[in-house]
SEVO-49485 format. One record per residue: residue number from 1; residue in three letters; chain; x, y negated, z of N, C-alpha, C in turn. Coordinates in nm, 3 decimals, decimal comma. Layout:
// SEVO-49485
[site NUM ALA A [X Y Z] [X Y Z] [X Y Z]]
...
This chain:
// SEVO-49485
[site 1 MET A [-0,022 -3,631 6,282] [-0,010 -3,500 6,216] [-0,087 -3,420 6,175]]
[site 2 LEU A [-0,269 -3,521 6,194] [-0,361 -3,464 6,076] [-0,348 -3,539 5,951]]
[site 3 PRO A [-0,302 -3,641 5,953] [-0,329 -3,735 5,817] [-0,211 -3,712 5,690]]
[site 4 ILE A [-0,046 -3,636 5,801] [0,047 -3,585 5,719] [-0,009 -3,428 5,629]]
[site 5 VAL A [-0,093 -3,397 5,732] [-0,104 -3,219 5,707] [-0,225 -3,245 5,547]]
[site 6 SER A [-0,320 -3,372 5,517] [-0,392 -3,398 5,454] [-0,389 -3,450 5,359]]
[site 7 THR A [-0,301 -3,535 5,387] [-0,183 -3,564 5,220] [-0,068 -3,395 5,193]]
[site 8 GLY A [-0,086 -3,362 5,192] [0,029 -3,233 5,217] [-0,045 -3,116 5,126]]
[site 9 LEU A [-0,220 -3,136 5,156] [-0,267 -3,071 5,101] [-0,338 -3,136 4,950]]
[site 10 MET A [-0,356 -3,254 4,992] [-0,367 -3,305 4,852] [-0,301 -3,315 4,720]]
[site 11 MET A [-0,141 -3,295 4,785] [-0,067 -3,296 4,652] [-0,049 -3,196 4,588]]
[site 12 ARG A [-0,083 -3,072 4,706] [-0,069 -2,911 4,649] [-0,170 -2,946 4,540]]
[site 13 ASN A [-0,270 -2,951 4,601] [-0,399 -2,935 4,495] [-0,369 -3,015 4,375]]
[site 14 ALA A [-0,318 -3,117 4,417] [-0,277 -3,189 4,213] [-0,243 -3,161 4,173]]
[site 15 VAL A [-0,107 -3,045 4,205] [-0,020 -2,981 4,142] [-0,012 -2,878 4,066]]
[site 16 SER A [-0,159 -2,813 4,142] [-0,232 -2,677 4,119] [-0,327 -2,731 3,947]]
[site 17 HIS A [-0,346 -2,847 3,983] [-0,486 -2,886 3,859] [-0,365 -2,931 3,811]]
[site 18 LEU A [-0,257 -2,984 3,810] [-0,176 -3,065 3,666] [-0,133 -2,930 3,609]]
[site 19 ARG A [-0,060 -2,830 3,700] [-0,017 -2,672 3,629] [-0,107 -2,596 3,545]]
[site 20 GLN A [-0,254 -2,649 3,592] [-0,391 -2,564 3,501] [-0,386 -2,642 3,384]]
[site 21 ARG A [-0,406 -2,771 3,375] [-0,388 -2,820 3,276] [-0,291 -2,835 3,194]]
[site 22 ALA A [-0,190 -2,816 3,246] [-0,044 -2,787 3,122] [-0,022 -2,628 3,078]]
[site 23 THR A [-0,101 -2,539 3,124] [-0,145 -2,437 3,074] [-0,217 -2,372 2,973]]
[site 24 MET A [-0,305 -2,490 3,008] [-0,421 -2,451 2,946] [-0,377 -2,539 2,776]]
[site 25 SER A [-0,314 -2,640 2,823] [-0,282 -2,717 2,665] [-0,135 -2,653 2,572]]
[site 26 LEU A [-0,099 -2,536 2,683] [0,027 -2,492 2,594] [-0,051 -2,356 2,550]]
[site 27 HIS A [-0,147 -2,302 2,615] [-0,230 -2,211 2,555] [-0,324 -2,238 2,403]]
[site 28 ARG A [-0,359 -2,373 2,435] [-0,403 -2,444 2,264] [-0,314 -2,470 2,156]]
[site 29 ASN A [-0,235 -2,568 2,163] [-0,092 -2,546 2,133] [-0,023 -2,430 2,030]]
[site 30 TYR A [-0,020 -2,359 2,125] [0,030 -2,168 2,105] [-0,103 -2,109 2,012]]
[site 31 SER A [-0,193 -2,140 1,982] [-0,297 -2,091 1,884] [-0,294 -2,172 1,804]]
[site 32 ARG A [-0,260 -2,310 1,802] [-0,286 -2,372 1,669] [-0,146 -2,358 1,597]]
[site 33 GLY A [-0,024 -2,353 1,670] [0,091 -2,377 1,637] [0,119 -2,171 1,527]]
[site 34 LYS A [0,064 -2,152 1,609] [0,081 -1,994 1,496] [0,009 -1,945 1,444]]
[site 35 PRO A [-0,080 -2,000 1,290] [-0,178 -1,948 1,252] [-0,203 -1,839 1,203]]
[site 36 ALA A [-0,057 -1,791 1,130] [-0,048 -1,681 1,096] [-0,009 -1,598 1,157]]
[site 37 ASP A [-0,014 -1,571 1,293] [-0,044 -1,436 1,433] [-0,166 -1,428 1,430]]
[site 38 ASN A [-0,224 -1,490 1,362] [-0,382 -1,478 1,411] [-0,423 -1,400 1,227]]
[site 39 ILE A [-0,388 -1,461 1,126] [-0,390 -1,430 1,013] [-0,362 -1,253 0,996]]
[site 40 PHE A [-0,217 -1,249 1,025] [-0,184 -1,143 1,033] [-0,275 -1,011 1,121]]
[site 41 GLY A [-0,263 -1,084 1,243] [-0,390 -0,973 1,321] [-0,472 -0,929 1,247]]
[site 42 LYS A [-0,560 -1,003 1,177] [-0,697 -0,986 1,110] [-0,708 -0,920 1,031]]
[site 43 MET A [-0,547 -0,950 0,957] [-0,528 -0,800 0,807] [-0,494 -0,720 0,830]]
[site 44 PHE A [-0,434 -0,643 0,965] [-0,409 -0,544 1,005] [-0,511 -0,522 1,124]]
[site 45 GLY A [-0,573 -0,520 1,198] [-0,702 -0,547 1,239] [-0,819 -0,492 1,177]]
[site 46 LYS A [-0,883 -0,623 1,218] [-1,056 -0,627 1,211] [-1,055 -0,610 1,012]]
[site 47 TYR A [-0,979 -0,609 0,903] [-0,979 -0,642 0,811] [-0,859 -0,527 0,723]]
[site 48 LEU A [-0,857 -0,452 0,823] [-0,755 -0,354 0,765] [-0,767 -0,228 0,607]]
[site 49 ALA A [-0,933 -0,240 0,612] [-0,926 -0,131 0,524] [-0,912 -0,220 0,393]]
[site 50 VAL A [-0,905 -0,375 0,400] [-1,007 -0,443 0,270] [-0,828 -0,529 0,211]]
[site 51 THR A [-0,699 -0,459 0,340] [-0,595 -0,520 0,298] [-0,558 -0,411 0,223]]
[site 52 ASN A [-0,565 -0,290 0,313] [-0,499 -0,205 0,266] [-0,543 -0,168 0,083]]
[site 53 ILE A [-0,685 -0,170 0,051] [-0,709 -0,181 -0,100] [-0,684 -0,258 -0,173]]
[site 54 VAL A [-0,720 -0,396 -0,171] [-0,613 -0,538 -0,263] [-0,502 -0,492 -0,222]]
[site 55 GLY A [-0,431 -0,469 -0,124] [-0,290 -0,451 -0,158] [-0,237 -0,330 -0,226]]
[site 56 SER A [-0,319 -0,219 -0,213] [-0,283 -0,101 -0,308] [-0,331 -0,152 -0,522]]
[site 57 GLY A [-0,382 -0,260 -0,513] [-0,442 -0,278 -0,620] [-0,307 -0,397 -0,647]]
[site 58 LEU A [-0,268 -0,545 -0,574] [-0,143 -0,579 -0,613] [0,006 -0,529 -0,644]]
[site 59 LEU A [-0,010 -0,408 -0,593] [0,125 -0,367 -0,587] [0,162 -0,256 -0,666]]
[site 60 LEU A [0,019 -0,224 -0,721] [0,047 -0,190 -0,858] [0,065 -0,215 -0,993]]
[site 61 VAL A [-0,008 -0,366 -0,966] [0,066 -0,483 -1,034] [0,192 -0,512 -1,073]]
[site 62 ALA A [0,237 -0,544 -0,975] [0,397 -0,544 -0,955] [0,498 -0,460 -0,991]]
[site 63 GLY A [0,470 -0,298 -0,970] [0,521 -0,227 -1,022] [0,493 -0,192 -1,189]]
[site 64 ASP A [0,426 -0,223 -1,254] [0,361 -0,228 -1,351] [0,468 -0,313 -1,421]]
[site 65 VAL A [0,430 -0,461 -1,337] [0,514 -0,564 -1,460] [0,701 -0,576 -1,476]]
[site 66 VAL A [0,697 -0,474 -1,332] [0,827 -0,472 -1,344] [0,901 -0,361 -1,431]]
[site 67 THR A [0,782 -0,267 -1,441] [0,827 -0,160 -1,564] [0,785 -0,255 -1,742]]
[site 68 GLN A [0,685 -0,302 -1,754] [0,687 -0,409 -1,828] [0,805 -0,476 -1,894]]
[site 69 GLN A [0,866 -0,539 -1,789] [0,981 -0,619 -1,789] [1,076 -0,567 -1,864]]
[site 70 TYR A [1,089 -0,446 -1,829] [1,215 -0,340 -1,871] [1,187 -0,342 -2,068]]
[site 71 GLU A [1,061 -0,259 -2,007] [0,988 -0,275 -2,228] [1,041 -0,363 -2,277]]
[site 72 LYS A [1,001 -0,472 -2,270] [1,018 -0,593 -2,333] [1,178 -0,625 -2,348]]
[site 73 ALA A [1,280 -0,547 -2,244] [1,413 -0,628 -2,264] [1,467 -0,507 -2,369]]
[site 74 MET A [1,422 -0,358 -2,345] [1,472 -0,238 -2,376] [1,421 -0,206 -2,543]]
[site 75 HIS A [1,231 -0,266 -2,545] [1,198 -0,191 -2,700] [1,086 -0,342 -2,750]]
[site 76 LYS A [1,171 -0,469 -2,751] [1,091 -0,567 -2,769] [0,939 -0,607 -2,708]]
[site 77 LYS A [0,853 -0,477 -2,653] [0,747 -0,512 -2,667] [0,688 -0,664 -2,586]]
[site 78 ARG A [0,546 -0,672 -2,593] [0,536 -0,809 -2,536] [0,458 -0,732 -2,445]]
[site 79 PHE A [0,455 -0,847 -2,345] [0,354 -0,847 -2,211] [0,210 -0,806 -2,216]]
[site 80 ASP A [0,164 -0,712 -2,191] [0,002 -0,644 -2,209] [-0,035 -0,678 -2,075]]
[site 81 PHE A [-0,109 -0,822 -1,985] [-0,190 -0,872 -1,883] [-0,319 -0,782 -1,953]]
[site 82 ASN A [-0,376 -0,728 -2,031] [-0,465 -0,592 -1,977] [-0,419 -0,472 -1,871]]
[site 83 ARG A [-0,304 -0,454 -1,965] [-0,273 -0,340 -1,896] [-0,222 -0,359 -1,798]]
[site 84 SER A [-0,205 -0,461 -1,711] [-0,158 -0,491 -1,596] [-0,351 -0,509 -1,501]]
[site 85 GLY A [-0,415 -0,570 -1,557] [-0,514 -0,549 -1,499] [-0,587 -0,446 -1,517]]
[site 86 ARG A [-0,572 -0,307 -1,570] [-0,603 -0,181 -1,543] [-0,540 -0,168 -1,454]]
[site 87 MET A [-0,413 -0,164 -1,391] [-0,366 -0,071 -1,345] [-0,371 -0,154 -1,185]]
[site 88 PHE A [-0,440 -0,305 -1,164] [-0,527 -0,394 -1,050] [-0,663 -0,251 -1,036]]
[site 89 VAL A [-0,756 -0,280 -1,146] [-0,843 -0,180 -1,073] [-0,792 -0,045 -1,078]]
[site 90 THR A [-0,699 0,034 -1,144] [-0,685 0,167 -1,051] [-0,626 0,164 -0,889]]
[site 91 GLY A [-0,553 0,028 -0,879] [-0,549 0,042 -0,745] [-0,671 0,028 -0,620]]
[site 92 LEU A [-0,779 -0,057 -0,649] [-0,910 -0,113 -0,619] [-0,949 0,035 -0,614]]
[site 93 VAL A [-0,906 0,154 -0,703] [-1,019 0,317 -0,680] [-0,931 0,358 -0,610]]
[site 94 VAL A [-0,786 0,307 -0,601] [-0,707 0,436 -0,526] [-0,667 0,428 -0,373]]
[site 95 GLY A [-0,728 0,243 -0,397] [-0,652 0,258 -0,212] [-0,766 0,235 -0,089]]
[site 96 PRO A [-0,849 0,282 -0,205] [-0,983 0,357 -0,036] [-0,958 0,521 -0,008]]
[site 97 VAL A [-0,933 0,563 -0,061] [-0,879 0,712 -0,080] [-0,759 0,704 0,042]]
[site 98 GLN A [-0,686 0,633 0,001] [-0,579 0,609 0,109] [-0,620 0,572 0,214]]
[site 99 HIS A [-0,649 0,484 0,214] [-0,721 0,410 0,371] [-0,720 0,552 0,448]]
[site 100 ALA A [-0,827 0,571 0,387] [-0,945 0,730 0,452] [-0,798 0,827 0,494]]
[site 101 PHE A [-0,809 0,863 0,429] [-0,707 0,991 0,419] [-0,590 0,888 0,591]]
[site 102 TYR A [-0,492 0,824 0,573] [-0,426 0,813 0,667] [-0,496 0,781 0,781]]
[site 103 SER A [-0,608 0,757 0,778] [-0,651 0,648 0,908] [-0,692 0,877 0,945]]
[site 104 ARG A [-0,759 0,906 0,913] [-0,841 1,026 0,973] [-0,696 1,148 1,003]]
[site 105 LEU A [-0,596 1,125 0,925] [-0,470 1,181 0,974] [-0,436 1,170 1,093]]
[site 106 ASP A [-0,383 0,984 1,095] [-0,370 1,009 1,251] [-0,481 0,965 1,352]]
[site 107 ARG A [-0,560 0,972 1,310] [-0,714 1,061 1,468] [-0,649 1,191 1,489]]
[site 108 LEU A [-0,642 1,297 1,364] [-0,631 1,445 1,425] [-0,459 1,484 1,450]]
[site 109 LEU A [-0,353 1,374 1,387] [-0,244 1,403 1,406] [-0,197 1,303 1,492]]
[site 110 PRO A [-0,219 1,194 1,596] [-0,192 1,103 1,712] [-0,067 1,065 1,711]]
[site 111 ASP A [0,018 1,167 1,767] [0,170 1,140 1,813] [0,253 1,150 1,718]]
[site 112 SER A [0,414 1,056 1,757] [0,474 1,050 1,653] [0,605 1,175 1,654]]
[site 113 LYS A [0,567 1,279 1,729] [0,638 1,334 1,758] [0,798 1,388 1,612]]
[site 114 ARG A [0,899 1,475 1,607] [0,926 1,526 1,447] [0,829 1,651 1,413]]
[site 115 VAL A [0,772 1,774 1,491] [0,688 1,839 1,445] [0,509 1,767 1,431]]
[site 116 THR A [0,500 1,677 1,447] [0,385 1,588 1,402] [0,445 1,537 1,315]]
[site 117 ALA A [0,499 1,485 1,224] [0,553 1,407 1,157] [0,589 1,508 1,042]]
[site 118 VAL A [0,655 1,592 1,053] [0,648 1,711 0,989] [0,506 1,775 0,909]]
[site 119 LYS A [0,423 1,813 1,020] [0,293 1,849 1,007] [0,254 1,766 0,897]]
[site 120 LYS A [0,254 1,580 0,972] [0,150 1,492 0,846] [0,207 1,503 0,658]]
[site 121 ILE A [0,323 1,518 0,671] [0,388 1,535 0,540] [0,343 1,653 0,446]]
[site 122 PHE A [0,336 1,756 0,528] [0,280 1,893 0,479] [0,162 1,851 0,479]]
[site 123 PHE A [0,049 1,804 0,500] [-0,064 1,744 0,446] [-0,040 1,645 0,329]]
[site 124 ASP A [-0,030 1,597 0,361] [0,024 1,459 0,235] [0,096 1,478 0,122]]
[site 125 GLN A [0,185 1,581 0,128] [0,201 1,657 -0,005] [0,126 1,738 -0,069]]
[site 126 LEU A [0,055 1,811 0,016] [-0,052 1,869 -0,026] [-0,173 1,832 -0,079]]
[site 127 PHE A [-0,181 1,755 0,023] [-0,421 1,662 -0,031] [-0,322 1,510 -0,067]]
[site 128 MET A [-0,275 1,447 -0,006] [-0,284 1,350 -0,086] [-0,159 1,268 -0,234]]
[site 129 SER A [-0,096 1,327 -0,227] [-0,011 1,325 -0,325] [-0,043 1,373 -0,464]]
[site 130 PRO A [-0,105 1,479 -0,496] [-0,201 1,528 -0,568] [-0,325 1,418 -0,603]]
[site 131 THR A [-0,405 1,425 -0,521] [-0,531 1,313 -0,557] [-0,450 1,174 -0,568]]
[site 132 TYR A [-0,370 1,133 -0,549] [-0,319 0,990 -0,584] [-0,274 1,012 -0,734]]
[site 133 ILE A [-0,180 1,136 -0,774] [-0,145 1,143 -0,919] [-0,279 1,145 -1,049]]
[site 134 PHE A [-0,365 1,237 -0,921] [-0,491 1,254 -1,058] [-0,548 1,142 -1,092]]
[site 135 LEU A [-0,573 1,066 -0,979] [-0,664 0,948 -0,958] [-0,622 0,842 -1,059]]
[site 136 PHE A [-0,448 0,803 -1,007] [-0,361 0,682 -1,117] [-0,373 0,731 -1,274]]
[site 137 PHE A [-0,359 0,856 -1,295] [-0,342 0,898 -1,441] [-0,504 0,842 -1,506]]
[site 138 TYR A [-0,622 0,954 -1,419] [-0,735 0,969 -1,480] [-0,816 0,842 -1,478]]
[site 139 VAL A [-0,776 0,748 -1,341] [-0,880 0,667 -1,453] [-0,857 0,470 -1,480]]
[site 140 SER A [-0,662 0,541 -1,496] [-0,603 0,454 -1,573] [-0,608 0,450 -1,677]]
[site 141 SER A [-0,651 0,596 -1,739] [-0,678 0,675 -1,901] [-0,810 0,568 -1,891]]
[site 142 LEU A [-0,908 0,635 -1,882] [-1,047 0,588 -1,898] [-1,064 0,477 -1,922]]
[site 143 LEU A [-0,974 0,383 -1,832] [-1,010 0,219 -1,860] [-0,947 0,169 -1,989]]
[site 144 GLU A [-0,865 0,278 -2,075] [-0,796 0,268 -2,165] [-0,843 0,274 -2,305]]
[site 145 GLY A [-0,986 0,346 -2,219] [-1,134 0,342 -2,337] [-1,063 0,516 -2,382]]
[site 146 ASN A [-1,003 0,584 -2,334] [-0,990 0,706 -2,344] [-1,120 0,772 -2,348]]
[site 147 THR A [-1,128 0,887 -2,368] [-1,304 0,992 -2,348] [-1,205 1,100 -2,217]]
[site 148 ILE A [-1,278 1,184 -2,160] [-1,311 1,220 -2,067] [-1,215 1,390 -2,158]]
[site 149 LYS A [-1,185 1,397 -2,239] [-1,126 1,480 -2,261] [-0,964 1,488 -2,354]]
[site 150 GLU A [-0,929 1,328 -2,365] [-0,812 1,290 -2,379] [-0,745 1,308 -2,167]]
[site 151 SER A [-0,835 1,204 -2,127] [-0,757 1,221 -2,017] [-0,722 1,345 -1,930]]
[site 152 ASN A [-0,803 1,439 -2,002] [-0,789 1,546 -1,947] [-0,648 1,638 -2,027]]
[site 153 ALA A [-0,671 1,607 -2,109] [-0,511 1,631 -2,177] [-0,411 1,557 -2,108]]
[site 154 GLU A [-0,403 1,445 -2,064] [-0,296 1,349 -1,998] [-0,248 1,396 -1,881]]
[site 155 ILE A [-0,365 1,438 -1,803] [-0,362 1,484 -1,652] [-0,253 1,631 -1,719]]
[site 156 ARG A [-0,304 1,704 -1,814] [-0,224 1,840 -1,822] [-0,094 1,820 -1,867]]
[site 157 GLU A [-0,073 1,727 -1,905] [0,079 1,672 -2,025] [0,137 1,652 -1,883]]
[site 158 LYS A [0,124 1,549 -1,755] [0,188 1,499 -1,652] [0,188 1,519 -1,539]]
[site 159 PHE A [0,061 1,563 -1,495] [0,030 1,589 -1,418] [0,200 1,654 -1,259]]
[site 160 LEU A [0,209 1,836 -1,343] [0,274 1,900 -1,226] [0,410 1,780 -1,201]]
[site 161 TYR A [0,473 1,727 -1,354] [0,645 1,673 -1,350] [0,610 1,619 -1,278]]
[site 162 THR A [0,514 1,514 -1,228] [0,487 1,367 -1,184] [0,507 1,439 -1,020]]
[site 163 TRP A [0,406 1,533 -1,008] [0,408 1,552 -0,818] [0,518 1,632 -0,854]]
[site 164 MET A [0,651 1,728 -0,920] [0,748 1,757 -0,883] [0,823 1,645 -0,836]]
[site 165 LEU A [0,830 1,554 -0,921] [0,938 1,389 -0,856] [0,845 1,315 -0,745]]
[site 166 ASP A [0,788 1,352 -0,735] [0,684 1,283 -0,575] [0,788 1,382 -0,486]]
[site 167 CYS A [0,760 1,488 -0,501] [0,807 1,602 -0,424] [0,950 1,568 -0,332]]
[site 168 MET A [0,995 1,531 -0,425] [1,138 1,475 -0,421] [1,216 1,385 -0,381]]
[site 169 ILE A [1,113 1,296 -0,378] [1,108 1,106 -0,308] [1,012 1,107 -0,173]]
[site 170 TRP A [0,912 1,151 -0,208] [0,831 1,117 -0,115] [0,777 1,187 0,074]]
[site 171 PRO A [0,891 1,304 0,113] [0,912 1,323 0,197] [0,976 1,235 0,296]]
[site 172 CYS A [1,078 1,219 0,245] [1,163 1,134 0,343] [1,126 1,009 0,377]]
[site 173 VAL A [1,078 0,919 0,308] [1,018 0,858 0,254] [0,896 0,860 0,431]]
[site 174 GLN A [0,783 0,929 0,377] [0,719 0,939 0,455] [0,737 1,009 0,642]]
[site 175 TYR A [0,866 1,073 0,669] [0,903 1,065 0,751] [0,945 0,914 0,846]]
[site 176 LEU A [0,995 0,838 0,749] [1,015 0,733 0,858] [0,840 0,706 0,871]]
[site 177 ASN A [0,815 0,726 0,796] [0,632 0,642 0,768] [0,587 0,670 0,894]]
[site 178 PHE A [0,594 0,830 0,969] [0,537 0,889 1,004] [0,593 0,896 1,168]]
[site 179 ARG A [0,700 0,936 1,171] [0,745 0,884 1,288] [0,781 0,801 1,374]]
[site 180 PHE A [0,840 0,633 1,314] [0,847 0,547 1,350] [0,761 0,418 1,325]]
[site 181 LEU A [0,628 0,446 1,252] [0,606 0,292 1,186] [0,402 0,269 1,268]]
[site 182 ASN A [0,361 0,188 1,310] [0,255 0,184 1,325] [0,181 0,217 1,256]]
[site 183 PRO A [0,005 0,283 1,337] [-0,011 0,330 1,180] [-0,102 0,233 1,128]]
[site 184 ARG A [-0,129 0,116 1,186] [-0,178 0,026 1,107] [-0,152 -0,039 1,008]]
[site 185 HIS A [0,022 -0,012 0,976] [0,091 -0,061 0,893] [0,129 0,097 0,768]]
[site 186 ARG A [0,019 0,207 0,775] [0,055 0,282 0,738] [0,037 0,292 0,627]]
[site 187 VAL A [-0,084 0,250 0,552] [-0,093 0,222 0,412] [0,001 0,122 0,344]]
[site 188 ILE A [0,020 -0,052 0,392] [0,094 -0,121 0,372] [0,252 -0,110 0,326]]
[site 189 PHE A [0,271 -0,035 0,417] [0,417 0,055 0,386] [0,412 0,151 0,289]]
[site 190 ILE A [0,371 0,240 0,300] [0,337 0,336 0,210] [0,338 0,206 0,017]]
[site 191 ASN A [0,241 0,128 0,046] [0,197 0,075 -0,136] [0,349 0,019 -0,142]]
[site 192 VAL A [0,373 -0,074 -0,038] [0,560 -0,144 -0,084] [0,671 -0,054 -0,130]]
[site 193 THR A [0,674 0,050 -0,055] [0,750 0,178 -0,075] [0,684 0,204 -0,265]]
[site 194 ASN A [0,586 0,231 -0,292] [0,533 0,281 -0,405] [0,523 0,187 -0,513]]
[site 195 CYS A [0,589 0,016 -0,508] [0,574 -0,040 -0,574] [0,724 -0,050 -0,665]]
[site 196 MET A [0,770 0,034 -0,587] [0,952 0,128 -0,693] [0,901 0,208 -0,723]]
[site 197 TYR A [0,811 0,324 -0,683] [0,807 0,422 -0,696] [0,650 0,446 -0,864]]
[site 198 ILE A [0,570 0,315 -0,839] [0,540 0,247 -0,946] [0,582 0,247 -1,078]]
[site 199 VAL A [0,711 0,219 -1,081] [0,757 0,178 -1,174] [0,820 0,293 -1,241]]
[site 200 LEU A [0,743 0,417 -1,178] [0,863 0,529 -1,282] [0,679 0,596 -1,282]]
[site 201 LEU A [0,622 0,554 -1,227] [0,470 0,627 -1,263] [0,446 0,580 -1,396]]
[site 202 SER A [0,404 0,439 -1,436] [0,419 0,314 -1,499] [0,481 0,355 -1,640]]
[site 203 TYR A [0,632 0,421 -1,595] [0,755 0,435 -1,704] [0,679 0,585 -1,776]]
[site 204 ILE A [0,599 0,705 -1,688] [0,526 0,801 -1,730] [0,435 0,776 -1,790]]
[site 205 LYS A [0,343 0,678 -1,716] [0,261 0,654 -1,800] [0,216 0,614 -1,925]]
[site 206 HIS A [0,299 0,524 -1,987] [0,282 0,430 -2,100] [0,407 0,398 -2,207]]
[site 207 ASP A [0,506 0,446 -2,102] [0,672 0,518 -2,227] [0,637 0,598 -2,253]]
[site 208 MET A [0,649 0,698 -2,159] [0,679 0,836 -2,216] [0,538 0,861 -2,312]]
[site 209 GLY A [0,452 0,855 -2,227] [0,325 0,846 -2,354] [0,277 0,830 -2,475]]
[site 210 ALA A [0,349 0,724 -2,491] [0,388 0,697 -2,659] [0,470 0,706 -2,744]]
[site 211 LYS A [0,622 0,769 -2,657] [0,724 0,859 -2,705] [0,627 0,982 -2,746]]
[site 212 ASN A [0,512 1,046 -2,650] [0,467 1,154 -2,697] [0,365 1,140 -2,791]]
[site 213 HIS A [0,322 1,002 -2,810] [0,219 1,026 -2,912] [0,270 0,999 -3,079]]
[site 214 ASN A [0,376 0,942 -3,070] [0,449 0,910 -3,202] [0,498 1,052 -3,260]]
[site 215 GLN A [0,549 1,102 -3,112] [0,546 1,300 -3,176] [0,517 1,332 -3,245]]
[site 216 THR A [0,388 1,347 -3,128] [0,260 1,418 -3,245] [0,256 1,382 -3,366]]
[site 217 LYS A [0,232 1,263 -3,417] [0,176 1,221 -3,483] [0,277 1,213 -3,691]]
[site 218 ILE A [0,442 1,214 -3,605] [0,514 1,271 -3,677] [0,496 1,487 -3,776]]
[site 219 ASN A [0,491 1,501 -3,616] [0,443 1,623 -3,640] [0,293 1,637 -3,758]]
[site 220 GLU A [0,197 1,558 -3,709] [0,032 1,566 -3,825] [0,130 1,576 -3,942]]
[site 221 LYS A [0,181 1,508 -3,940] [0,218 1,410 -4,076] [0,357 1,516 -4,159]]
[site 222 SER A [0,441 1,589 -4,080] [0,506 1,727 -4,167] [0,437 1,813 -4,221]]
[site 223 ASP A [0,319 1,852 -4,097] [0,239 1,983 -4,161] [0,162 1,933 -4,265]]
């Protein structure tokens, strides 16, 4: 009887040991087999600020590239790499402001109830939207080599019109953002959506600006 019990215990210990080895092996293989999970985990965790800032710059470039392709097709303009570079730098300036604002907003209003989402939209349109528009036009204008006086003139010309468009587009988008998305994905979602919005901003910034500048020259000549 004793040898049988002893043999049974040895077999059970051996099976348990093999099971542990198999579990450890699977865990190692899983970790090695999914490096993307580790990368995205760090991007939207430890390095979230960097992701948001660099993403802001890259998506501004993407929106400007689309706009320039349209301008090339319609007006036979050559692609301006310096302009896209200025958009990237502008995004790097705006990115930290976005990251800080939405991080703070989520700490102050942490839940995702409907009432909270509406409150967040109100603060977003009242504070972040005007700040974003101001920085977008002002920084890109200075990078173009314009003076502070010329940059102020551009803000006066385009700010109100752009903010009115912003109020028509963003509240619905931000409701989905604040109501249903994880806060870690907040800024990157805004920037991806913003990529389409930047096409409009870039048009207002460059195409409308060029038309108004040409019209001003015509008026000066006629006078």
